[in-house]
C-alpha positions in Angstrom: -6.4 9.1 -13.6 -8.4 12.2 -14.1 -6.8 15.7 -14.0 -7.9 16.8 -10.5 -6.9 13.6 -8.7 -3.6 13.4 -10.6 -2.7 17.0 -9.7 -3.6 16.4 -6.1 -1.6 13.2 -6.0 1.5 14.8 -7.6 1.2 17.9 -5.3 1.2 15.6 -2.2 4.3 13.5 -3.2 6.6 16.2 -4.5 8.3 18.9 -2.5 6.7 22.3 -2.5 9.5 23.9 -4.4 9.2 21.3 -7.1 5.4 21.4 -7.6 5.3 24.0 -10.3 7.9 22.3 -12.4 6.4 18.8 -12.0 2.9 20.0 -12.7 4.1 22.1 -15.6 5.9 19.2 -17.3 3.0 16.9 -16.7 0.6 19.4 -18.4 3.0 20.0 -21.3 3.3 16.3 -22.0 -0.5 15.8 -21.7 -1.1 18.7 -24.1 1.4 17.2 -26.7 -0.2 13.8 -26.3 -3.7 15.2 -26.8 -2.6 17.0 -30.0 -1.3 13.8 -31.5 -4.6 11.9 -30.9 -6.5 13.3 -33.9 -3.6 12.7 -36.2 -3.2 9.1 -35.2 -7.0 8.6 -35.2 -7.1 10.0 -38.7 -4.5 7.6 -39.9 -6.3 4.7 -38.4 -9.7 5.8 -39.9 -8.1 6.3 -43.3 -7.0 2.6 -43.2 -10.4 1.4 -42.0 -8.9 0.6 -38.5 -11.0 3.2 -36.6 -11.6 0.7 -33.8 -7.9 0.5 -33.2 -7.9 4.1 -32.1 -10.1 3.2 -29.1 -7.9 0.2 -28.2 -4.8 2.3 -28.4 -6.3 5.1 -26.3 -7.4 2.7 -23.6 -4.1 0.9 -23.6 -2.2 4.2 -23.3 -4.4 5.4 -20.5 -4.0 2.1 -18.5 -0.2 2.2 -19.2 0.0 5.8 -18.0 -1.9 5.0 -14.8 0.2 1.9 -14.1 3.4 3.9 -14.8 2.3 6.6 -12.3 1.7 3.8 -9.8 5.1 2.2 -10.4 6.9 5.5 -10.2 5.4 6.4 -6.8 4.7 3.1 -5.1 6.0 3.3 -1.6 6.6 7.0 -1.9 5.7 9.0 1.2 3.7 12.2 1.1 5.2 15.5 2.2 3.3 15.4 5.4 4.7 11.9 6.2 8.2 13.1 5.4 7.8 16.1 7.8 6.5 13.9 10.6 9.3 11.3 10.3 12.2 13.5 11.5 10.3 14.3 14.7 9.7 10.6 15.4 13.4 9.9 14.7 14.6 12.7 17.0 12.3 11.4 19.8 13.6 7.9 19.4 17.2 9.1 19.4 16.6 11.1 22.6 15.2 7.9 24.2 18.3 6.0 23.2 20.6 8.7 24.7 18.5 8.6 27.9 18.9 4.9 28.1 22.7 5.2 27.8 22.8 7.8 30.6 21.1 5.3 33.0 
């Protein structure tokens, strides 16, 4: 997942008061991971396993995307959560009206 879609996705599934913290932690982890890439690639290249750096990078990227999917599968967006209480209140008022009759 690229940076802009990831940020938009995370902003839509976390509460507004949590967005700064979540996006901050995500960017810190991403920066640390990016700084480790050249070190690991250098180790692989020094052992004539340069191709392994591409396999590792691709595997980590797929693992990251699948991890994001697993963490948020079935999770509602903020807009969906805001719409839900109104629907529940409406249904509850209908049930009360039915009891009155």
